KEMAR-855733 format. One line per 4 residues: number of its first residue (from 1); their letters; for each residue x, z, y of C-alpha. Coordinates in steps of 0.001 Angstrom, whole numbers, plus 500000, padded with zeros to 6 digits. Example, Ala and Ser with C-alpha at 12.3 -4.5 7.8 and 13.67 -1.06 7.14 Angstrom:
! KEMAR-855733
1	as	512300 507800 495500; 513670 507140 498940
//
This chain:
! KEMAR-855733
1	maea	647542 034194 298539; 647191 030315 297960; 649142 028795 295410; 652781 027981 296081
5	llat	653570 025232 298506; 655893 022945 295939; 655644 019813 297987; 654753 018306 301306
9	dltl	653527 014864 302153; 653110 014523 305855; 652596 011308 307766; 655930 011765 309629
13	pnkr	659128 009644 309561; 662321 009901 307376; 661229 012453 304807; 664110 014223 303124
17	igkv	663335 016639 299926; 666138 019053 299113; 665827 021538 296402; 663598 024270 298296
21	rdly	663207 022625 301744; 661456 019442 303175; 662741 017724 306501; 661043 015015 308800
25	dvtl	662021 013636 311986; 659438 014270 314953; 658938 013132 318481; 657915 016206 320738
29	asgd	655472 015832 323469; 658109 015988 325896; 659433 012703 324192; 662488 014500 322839
33	eall	663464 013848 319416; 663554 016901 317054; 663933 017898 313194; 661115 019714 311370
37	iiat	662402 021837 308591; 659865 023344 306134; 660839 026176 304088; 658758 025640 300665
41	dris	658220 028267 297994; 659855 026233 295655; 662808 028186 293968; 665954 027042 292151
45	afdv	668418 028650 289909; 671421 027111 288299; 670991 024070 290669; 667585 023520 288965
49	vmqn	664247 023616 290687; 661584 025889 288666; 657999 024240 287836; 656376 027123 290039
53	glpg	657717 028989 292919; 657404 032223 294631; 654094 032331 296961; 655334 033321 300396
57	kgvv	659068 032829 300057; 659441 030057 302495; 657381 032205 305224; 659556 035279 304511
61	ltqi	662829 033066 304828; 661684 031331 308019; 660611 034708 309757; 663965 036074 308603
65	skfw	665731 033307 310160; 663849 033820 313364; 664606 037324 313577; 668265 036491 313594
69	fdhf	668181 033604 315848; 666565 035772 318401; 668966 038635 317756; 671822 036722 318493
73	asei	670534 034566 321128; 672773 036109 323911; 676027 035637 321727; 675644 031976 320560
77	dhhl	673364 028994 320974; 671190 027886 318058; 669064 024955 316959; 665744 026738 316942
81	lstd	663191 025337 319351; 659809 026767 317953; 658372 028100 314723; 654698 027415 315931
85	vadv	652937 024708 313946; 651096 023836 317049; 654175 022498 318643; 654429 019871 315433
89	pglt	652674 016532 316434; 650696 014525 314093; 649294 017303 311662; 645589 017979 310559
93	daqr	644419 021527 310864; 644515 022012 307018; 648158 020876 306989; 648775 023481 310050
97	qaln	647367 026246 308211; 649294 025605 305029; 652568 025371 307037; 651982 028339 309273
101	grim	654762 030668 309282; 657195 028294 307220; 658230 025540 309865; 661252 025581 312109
105	lcrk	661470 022848 315024; 665042 022262 315716; 667287 020351 317808; 668867 017573 316189
109	tevv	672865 018108 315785; 675764 016092 313685; 676284 018698 311275; 680009 020128 311187
113	piec	680948 019261 307748; 682537 022807 306813; 680262 025561 305352; 681386 028933 306982
117	iarg	681774 031699 304543; 682355 035374 305520; 683024 037987 302625; 682963 041615 303305
121	yitg	683153 042544 299676; 684598 041085 296623; 681800 039887 294563; 680703 036689 292953
125	sgwk	683069 033706 292732; 685422 035632 294924; 685726 038414 292243; 686342 035746 289557
129	dyqn	689234 034158 291660; 690627 037727 292283; 690432 038336 288603; 692489 035311 287553
133	sgav	695030 034997 290505; 694898 038491 292801; 693352 035969 295485; 690407 034951 297094
137	cgiq	690285 031164 298131; 694059 031552 298247; 694048 034550 300470; 696075 037171 298511
141	lpeg	694261 040867 298046; 695730 044257 297282; 695789 045069 293620; 693379 047335 292190
145	lrns	690111 046240 293667; 686946 046622 291616; 683925 044351 291463; 681679 044773 294630
149	drla	684369 046654 296460; 684202 046568 300260; 687461 044607 301618; 689699 046203 304294
153	qplf	688735 043351 306499; 686267 040408 306358; 687332 036910 304874; 686978 033646 306115
157	tpst	686484 031489 303244; 685370 027857 304066; 684131 025244 301764; 682774 021567 301831
161	kavd	680290 019651 299856; 682186 017602 297083; 680972 014365 295704; 678801 015768 293316
165	ghde	676929 017977 295882; 678527 021540 294812; 680512 023646 297347; 684210 023169 296951
169	nisf	686372 026047 298452; 689195 024693 300630; 692022 026434 302832; 691905 026989 306270
173	aega	694576 024003 306753; 692479 021794 304628; 689643 022403 306926; 691616 021723 310109
177	eivg	692642 018268 308744; 688899 017594 308469; 687729 018726 312077; 690774 019842 313842
181	eelm	692631 022932 314228; 690968 024020 317384; 687487 023660 315891; 688522 025248 312692
185	rwlg	689749 028311 314411; 686664 028574 316504; 684513 028229 313403; 686640 031206 311780
189	ektl	686430 033568 314591; 682645 033019 315274; 681684 033290 311614; 683633 036704 311400
193	slys	682231 037876 314663; 678554 037120 313530; 679018 038385 310082; 680756 041786 311318
197	aard	677858 042436 313919; 675022 041553 311336; 676874 043767 308733; 676707 046837 310979
201	yage	673150 046023 312044; 672128 045720 308353; 673968 048968 307254; 672366 050830 309630
205	rgii	669016 049947 307880; 669931 050486 304293; 671319 047226 303724; 674793 046005 302603
209	ladt	675601 042611 303919; 678245 041642 301170; 678719 038214 302247; 677103 035091 304086
213	kfef	677394 031457 305019; 676597 029597 307991; 676551 026029 309105; 677178 024865 312594
217	gqig	676358 021409 314408; 677221 019556 317684; 674893 018014 319933; 675887 014502 320018
221	gsge	678778 014877 317861; 680844 017103 320365; 680972 020316 322506; 680992 023725 321370
225	pili	679015 023916 318059; 675577 025672 317699; 674204 027516 314811; 671968 025319 312560
229	deif	670180 025746 309071; 669120 029652 308039; 670845 032618 308943; 671298 035805 307295
233	tpds	668340 035393 304663; 668564 036545 301273; 669285 032850 300113; 672294 032455 302411
237	srfw	673820 035918 301743; 674152 038631 299547; 672028 041699 300480; 672351 044975 298597
241	padd	670652 048328 298763; 673178 050604 300354; 671891 053621 298202; 672405 051855 294978
245	wepg	675963 050315 295789; 678436 051475 293060; 681683 049449 293017; 682941 048355 289216
249	reqv	679741 046668 288579; 677449 043755 289434; 674793 045199 292207; 671137 045017 292571
253	sfdk	670291 042499 295382; 667530 041325 297636; 667199 037698 296583; 666344 035700 293538
257	qivr	668269 037979 291063; 665099 038862 289194; 664376 035281 288468; 668093 034415 287619
261	nyle	667885 037346 285233; 664654 036078 283434; 666120 032721 283200; 669266 034089 281382
265	tvva	666929 035346 278775; 665380 032253 278455; 668640 030444 277906; 669779 033126 275251
269	sgew	666529 032549 273481; 667529 028617 273183; 664298 027705 274961; 666332 026184 278329
273	dknp	669935 024965 278444; 669938 025169 282386; 669181 021192 282740; 666163 019835 284497
277	pgpa	663108 020324 284268; 663099 024044 284958; 660755 026332 283170; 657588 028005 284585
281	lpae	658115 031474 285805; 655626 034322 284552; 653368 036049 286962; 655449 039425 286672
285	vier	658765 037601 287683; 657148 035882 290495; 655322 039001 291768; 658677 041153 291309
289	giar	660579 038280 293034; 658465 037973 296312; 658293 041832 296577; 662318 041943 296922
293	ylea	662122 039194 299793; 659445 041220 301482; 661483 044427 301014; 664495 042864 302638
297	yhll	662257 041505 305649; 660744 044988 306011; 664096 046891 306223; 665647 044529 308564
301	tgeh	662855 043883 311128; 660903 047371 310766; 657853 045417 310536; 655703 044458 307207
305	lsl	654823 040854 306768; 651386 039869 305424; 651368 036824 303057
//
Protein backbone atom coordinates (compact mmCIF):
# COMPACT_ATOMS: atom_id res chain seq x y z
CA UNK A 1 0.00 0.00 0.00
CA UNK A 2 1.12 3.55 -0.65
CA UNK A 3 2.62 5.66 2.11
CA UNK A 4 0.06 6.86 4.65
CA UNK A 5 -1.89 9.95 3.64
CA UNK A 6 -0.74 12.47 6.25
CA UNK A 7 -2.06 15.65 4.64
CA UNK A 8 -4.13 16.88 1.71
CA UNK A 9 -3.68 19.98 -0.38
CA UNK A 10 -6.73 20.39 -2.58
CA UNK A 11 -7.73 23.52 -4.46
CA UNK A 12 -11.07 23.62 -2.67
CA UNK A 13 -12.29 26.39 -0.36
CA UNK A 14 -12.26 26.69 3.41
CA UNK A 15 -9.77 23.98 4.33
CA UNK A 16 -9.88 22.91 7.98
CA UNK A 17 -7.38 20.48 9.46
CA UNK A 18 -8.27 18.33 12.45
CA UNK A 19 -6.09 15.81 14.20
CA UNK A 20 -6.95 13.02 11.78
CA UNK A 21 -9.35 14.53 9.22
CA UNK A 22 -9.29 17.31 6.64
CA UNK A 23 -12.46 19.21 5.70
CA UNK A 24 -13.32 21.34 2.68
CA UNK A 25 -16.39 23.08 1.31
CA UNK A 26 -17.58 21.98 -2.13
CA UNK A 27 -20.31 22.94 -4.56
CA UNK A 28 -21.93 19.90 -6.13
CA UNK A 29 -23.00 19.59 -9.76
CA UNK A 30 -26.57 20.19 -8.56
CA UNK A 31 -25.50 23.57 -7.19
CA UNK A 32 -25.96 22.45 -3.59
CA UNK A 33 -23.29 23.22 -1.01
CA UNK A 34 -21.74 20.24 0.74
CA UNK A 35 -19.01 19.34 3.19
CA UNK A 36 -16.11 17.11 2.12
CA UNK A 37 -14.66 15.04 4.97
CA UNK A 38 -11.38 13.24 4.28
CA UNK A 39 -10.34 10.57 6.75
CA UNK A 40 -6.56 10.64 6.56
CA UNK A 41 -4.24 7.96 7.92
CA UNK A 42 -2.95 10.24 10.64
CA UNK A 43 -3.17 8.82 14.11
CA UNK A 44 -3.25 10.70 17.38
CA UNK A 45 -2.76 9.59 20.95
CA UNK A 46 -2.77 11.66 24.13
CA UNK A 47 -4.01 14.55 21.91
CA UNK A 48 -0.80 14.46 19.85
CA UNK A 49 -0.52 13.48 16.17
CA UNK A 50 2.23 10.97 15.43
CA UNK A 51 4.91 11.54 12.78
CA UNK A 52 3.54 8.69 10.66
CA UNK A 53 0.14 7.05 10.43
CA UNK A 54 -1.55 3.72 9.85
CA UNK A 55 -1.80 3.21 6.07
CA UNK A 56 -5.44 2.54 5.19
CA UNK A 57 -6.90 3.58 8.55
CA UNK A 58 -8.92 6.40 6.98
CA UNK A 59 -10.40 4.01 4.43
CA UNK A 60 -11.44 1.52 7.11
CA UNK A 61 -13.08 4.19 9.25
CA UNK A 62 -14.95 5.67 6.28
CA UNK A 63 -16.25 2.29 5.16
CA UNK A 64 -17.34 1.34 8.68
CA UNK A 65 -19.24 4.63 9.01
CA UNK A 66 -20.87 4.08 5.62
CA UNK A 67 -21.94 0.60 6.69
CA UNK A 68 -23.63 1.93 9.83
CA UNK A 69 -25.25 4.92 8.09
CA UNK A 70 -26.78 2.47 5.61
CA UNK A 71 -27.74 0.08 8.41
CA UNK A 72 -29.70 2.75 10.32
CA UNK A 73 -31.02 4.67 7.30
CA UNK A 74 -34.61 3.61 7.96
CA UNK A 75 -34.42 4.71 11.60
CA UNK A 76 -32.73 8.09 11.44
CA UNK A 77 -31.70 10.58 8.77
CA UNK A 78 -28.00 11.32 8.37
CA UNK A 79 -25.67 13.71 6.59
CA UNK A 80 -23.91 11.28 4.23
CA UNK A 81 -24.58 11.97 0.54
CA UNK A 82 -21.84 9.96 -1.16
CA UNK A 83 -18.52 8.18 -0.62
CA UNK A 84 -17.72 8.19 -4.35
CA UNK A 85 -14.71 10.37 -5.25
CA UNK A 86 -16.21 10.86 -8.72
CA UNK A 87 -18.85 13.06 -7.05
CA UNK A 88 -16.25 15.50 -5.72
CA UNK A 89 -15.78 18.39 -8.17
CA UNK A 90 -12.44 19.93 -8.99
CA UNK A 91 -10.14 16.96 -8.36
CA UNK A 92 -7.42 15.60 -10.60
CA UNK A 93 -7.26 11.91 -11.47
CA UNK A 94 -4.28 11.53 -9.13
CA UNK A 95 -6.19 13.15 -6.27
CA UNK A 96 -9.21 10.93 -6.86
CA UNK A 97 -6.99 7.86 -6.76
CA UNK A 98 -5.36 8.99 -3.51
CA UNK A 99 -8.73 9.80 -1.89
CA UNK A 100 -10.62 6.73 -3.09
CA UNK A 101 -12.45 5.03 -0.24
CA UNK A 102 -11.68 7.68 2.37
CA UNK A 103 -14.07 10.55 1.61
CA UNK A 104 -17.57 11.44 2.72
CA UNK A 105 -19.59 14.09 0.92
CA UNK A 106 -22.07 15.36 3.45
CA UNK A 107 -24.93 17.76 3.86
CA UNK A 108 -24.00 20.88 5.76
CA UNK A 109 -25.58 21.25 9.18
CA UNK A 110 -25.35 23.39 12.25
CA UNK A 111 -23.78 21.11 14.84
CA UNK A 112 -25.78 20.55 18.01
CA UNK A 113 -23.20 21.54 20.68
CA UNK A 114 -23.67 18.39 22.75
CA UNK A 115 -21.54 15.28 22.36
CA UNK A 116 -23.86 12.35 22.95
CA UNK A 117 -22.22 9.44 24.74
CA UNK A 118 -23.78 6.06 25.51
CA UNK A 119 -22.11 3.76 28.02
CA UNK A 120 -23.15 0.13 28.26
CA UNK A 121 -20.13 -1.01 30.26
CA UNK A 122 -18.18 0.72 32.99
CA UNK A 123 -14.72 1.50 31.68
CA UNK A 124 -12.34 4.33 30.87
CA UNK A 125 -13.15 7.66 32.50
CA UNK A 126 -16.45 6.20 33.72
CA UNK A 127 -14.59 3.59 35.74
CA UNK A 128 -12.36 6.28 37.24
CA UNK A 129 -15.44 8.33 38.20
CA UNK A 130 -17.07 5.29 39.77
CA UNK A 131 -13.98 4.47 41.84
CA UNK A 132 -13.90 8.02 43.18
CA UNK A 133 -17.59 8.65 43.76
CA UNK A 134 -19.68 5.56 43.10
CA UNK A 135 -21.22 7.42 40.18
CA UNK A 136 -20.60 8.03 36.48
CA UNK A 137 -21.14 11.62 35.33
CA UNK A 138 -23.31 12.19 38.38
CA UNK A 139 -25.43 9.05 37.84
CA UNK A 140 -25.26 6.88 40.97
CA UNK A 141 -24.52 3.20 40.32
CA UNK A 142 -24.76 0.05 42.47
CA UNK A 143 -21.86 -0.86 44.74
CA UNK A 144 -19.45 -3.63 43.84
CA UNK A 145 -19.08 -3.08 40.11
CA UNK A 146 -15.82 -4.22 38.52
CA UNK A 147 -13.82 -2.60 35.75
CA UNK A 148 -15.52 -3.44 32.40
CA UNK A 149 -18.72 -4.81 33.99
CA UNK A 150 -21.87 -4.59 31.87
CA UNK A 151 -24.33 -2.05 33.21
CA UNK A 152 -27.92 -3.10 33.89
CA UNK A 153 -29.09 -0.24 31.66
CA UNK A 154 -27.00 1.87 29.25
CA UNK A 155 -26.28 5.40 30.42
CA UNK A 156 -26.59 8.66 28.49
CA UNK A 157 -23.66 10.81 29.62
CA UNK A 158 -23.46 13.98 27.52
CA UNK A 159 -20.45 16.21 27.23
CA UNK A 160 -19.50 19.44 25.55
CA UNK A 161 -16.29 20.99 24.34
CA UNK A 162 -14.44 23.17 26.82
CA UNK A 163 -12.52 26.24 25.74
CA UNK A 164 -9.28 24.27 25.49
CA UNK A 165 -10.92 21.74 23.13
CA UNK A 166 -11.19 18.85 25.59
CA UNK A 167 -14.45 17.08 26.36
CA UNK A 168 -16.20 18.24 29.52
CA UNK A 169 -18.84 15.99 31.08
CA UNK A 170 -22.12 17.73 31.82
CA UNK A 171 -25.41 16.77 33.43
CA UNK A 172 -28.69 16.42 31.58
CA UNK A 173 -29.83 19.68 33.20
CA UNK A 174 -26.70 21.51 32.06
CA UNK A 175 -27.25 20.22 28.53
CA UNK A 176 -30.87 21.40 28.65
CA UNK A 177 -29.67 24.90 29.50
CA UNK A 178 -27.61 24.86 26.30
CA UNK A 179 -30.05 23.33 23.78
CA UNK A 180 -33.39 23.19 25.59
CA UNK A 181 -35.03 20.35 27.52
CA UNK A 182 -37.06 19.00 24.58
CA UNK A 183 -34.04 18.64 22.30
CA UNK A 184 -31.93 17.26 25.15
CA UNK A 185 -34.52 14.59 25.84
CA UNK A 186 -34.62 13.67 22.14
CA UNK A 187 -30.81 13.40 22.06
CA UNK A 188 -30.78 11.09 25.06
CA UNK A 189 -33.51 8.82 23.75
CA UNK A 190 -32.02 8.59 20.25
CA UNK A 191 -28.49 8.01 21.57
CA UNK A 192 -29.57 5.10 23.75
CA UNK A 193 -31.84 3.63 21.06
CA UNK A 194 -29.09 3.62 18.42
CA UNK A 195 -26.50 2.32 20.86
CA UNK A 196 -28.70 -0.54 22.05
CA UNK A 197 -29.48 -1.64 18.49
CA UNK A 198 -25.82 -1.49 17.45
CA UNK A 199 -24.71 -3.28 20.63
CA UNK A 200 -27.07 -6.16 19.88
CA UNK A 201 -25.95 -6.33 16.24
CA UNK A 202 -22.25 -6.30 17.14
CA UNK A 203 -22.78 -8.81 19.93
CA UNK A 204 -24.15 -11.34 17.46
CA UNK A 205 -20.88 -10.98 15.54
CA UNK A 206 -18.45 -11.45 18.38
CA UNK A 207 -17.91 -7.80 19.32
CA UNK A 208 -18.85 -6.06 22.55
CA UNK A 209 -19.75 -2.43 21.93
CA UNK A 210 -18.80 -1.01 25.32
CA UNK A 211 -19.57 2.63 24.62
CA UNK A 212 -19.84 5.11 21.78
CA UNK A 213 -20.35 8.77 21.00
CA UNK A 214 -22.47 10.60 18.46
CA UNK A 215 -22.81 14.07 17.06
CA UNK A 216 -26.00 15.48 15.62
CA UNK A 217 -26.65 18.46 13.38
CA UNK A 218 -29.64 20.46 12.18
CA UNK A 219 -30.29 21.67 8.65
CA UNK A 220 -30.50 25.44 8.86
CA UNK A 221 -30.25 25.25 12.63
CA UNK A 222 -33.75 23.88 13.19
CA UNK A 223 -35.88 20.79 12.74
CA UNK A 224 -35.23 17.25 13.90
CA UNK A 225 -31.49 16.58 14.16
CA UNK A 226 -29.69 14.19 11.83
CA UNK A 227 -26.66 12.00 12.49
CA UNK A 228 -23.35 13.57 11.49
CA UNK A 229 -19.63 12.88 11.80
CA UNK A 230 -18.63 9.19 12.06
CA UNK A 231 -20.66 6.50 13.81
CA UNK A 232 -19.75 3.24 15.52
CA UNK A 233 -16.13 3.21 14.37
CA UNK A 234 -13.19 2.01 16.48
CA UNK A 235 -12.22 5.69 16.86
CA UNK A 236 -15.62 6.79 18.20
CA UNK A 237 -16.44 3.62 20.16
CA UNK A 238 -14.88 0.95 22.33
CA UNK A 239 -15.05 -2.44 20.62
CA UNK A 240 -13.93 -5.50 22.60
CA UNK A 241 -13.61 -9.12 21.40
CA UNK A 242 -16.50 -10.91 23.12
CA UNK A 243 -14.54 -14.12 23.59
CA UNK A 244 -11.83 -12.26 25.53
CA UNK A 245 -14.07 -10.17 27.80
CA UNK A 246 -13.24 -10.58 31.47
CA UNK A 247 -14.54 -8.03 33.97
CA UNK A 248 -12.05 -6.89 36.57
CA UNK A 249 -9.33 -5.78 34.16
CA UNK A 250 -8.69 -3.60 31.15
CA UNK A 251 -9.90 -5.19 27.90
CA UNK A 252 -8.23 -5.78 24.55
CA UNK A 253 -9.88 -3.50 22.00
CA UNK A 254 -10.27 -3.02 18.25
CA UNK A 255 -8.74 0.44 18.10
CA UNK A 256 -5.43 2.23 18.52
CA UNK A 257 -4.72 0.52 21.83
CA UNK A 258 -1.66 -1.12 20.29
CA UNK A 259 -0.32 2.35 19.44
CA UNK A 260 -1.06 3.71 22.92
CA UNK A 261 0.61 0.72 24.57
CA UNK A 262 3.74 1.26 22.50
CA UNK A 263 3.79 4.97 23.30
CA UNK A 264 3.54 4.27 27.02
CA UNK A 265 6.82 2.35 26.73
CA UNK A 266 8.37 5.33 24.94
CA UNK A 267 7.17 7.63 27.72
CA UNK A 268 8.46 5.25 30.41
CA UNK A 269 11.88 5.23 28.76
CA UNK A 270 12.01 9.02 28.89
CA UNK A 271 12.16 9.41 25.11
CA UNK A 272 8.83 11.28 24.91
CA UNK A 273 6.79 13.37 27.36
CA UNK A 274 3.39 13.25 25.62
CA UNK A 275 3.89 16.72 24.14
CA UNK A 276 4.16 17.56 20.42
CA UNK A 277 5.77 16.48 18.23
CA UNK A 278 4.80 12.84 18.49
CA UNK A 279 7.34 10.11 17.78
CA UNK A 280 7.44 7.94 14.68
CA UNK A 281 5.77 4.54 14.97
CA UNK A 282 7.81 1.43 14.12
CA UNK A 283 6.69 -0.89 11.32
CA UNK A 284 5.56 -3.65 13.68
CA UNK A 285 3.21 -1.31 15.58
CA UNK A 286 1.81 0.01 12.30
CA UNK A 287 1.13 -3.47 10.94
CA UNK A 288 -0.50 -4.74 14.12
CA UNK A 289 -2.51 -1.53 14.49
CA UNK A 290 -4.11 -1.55 11.05
CA UNK A 291 -4.77 -5.30 11.37
CA UNK A 292 -7.05 -4.61 14.35
CA UNK A 293 -9.07 -2.03 12.40
CA UNK A 294 -9.45 -4.45 9.49
CA UNK A 295 -10.55 -7.23 11.84
CA UNK A 296 -13.28 -5.01 13.26
CA UNK A 297 -14.50 -4.20 9.75
CA UNK A 298 -14.62 -7.89 8.81
CA UNK A 299 -16.50 -8.95 11.93
CA UNK A 300 -19.07 -6.18 11.59
CA UNK A 301 -19.73 -6.44 7.86
CA UNK A 302 -18.80 -10.04 7.04
CA UNK A 303 -16.60 -8.73 4.23
CA UNK A 304 -12.85 -8.32 3.74
CA UNK A 305 -11.53 -4.88 2.87
CA UNK A 306 -8.56 -4.66 0.51
CA UNK A 307 -6.23 -1.72 1.09
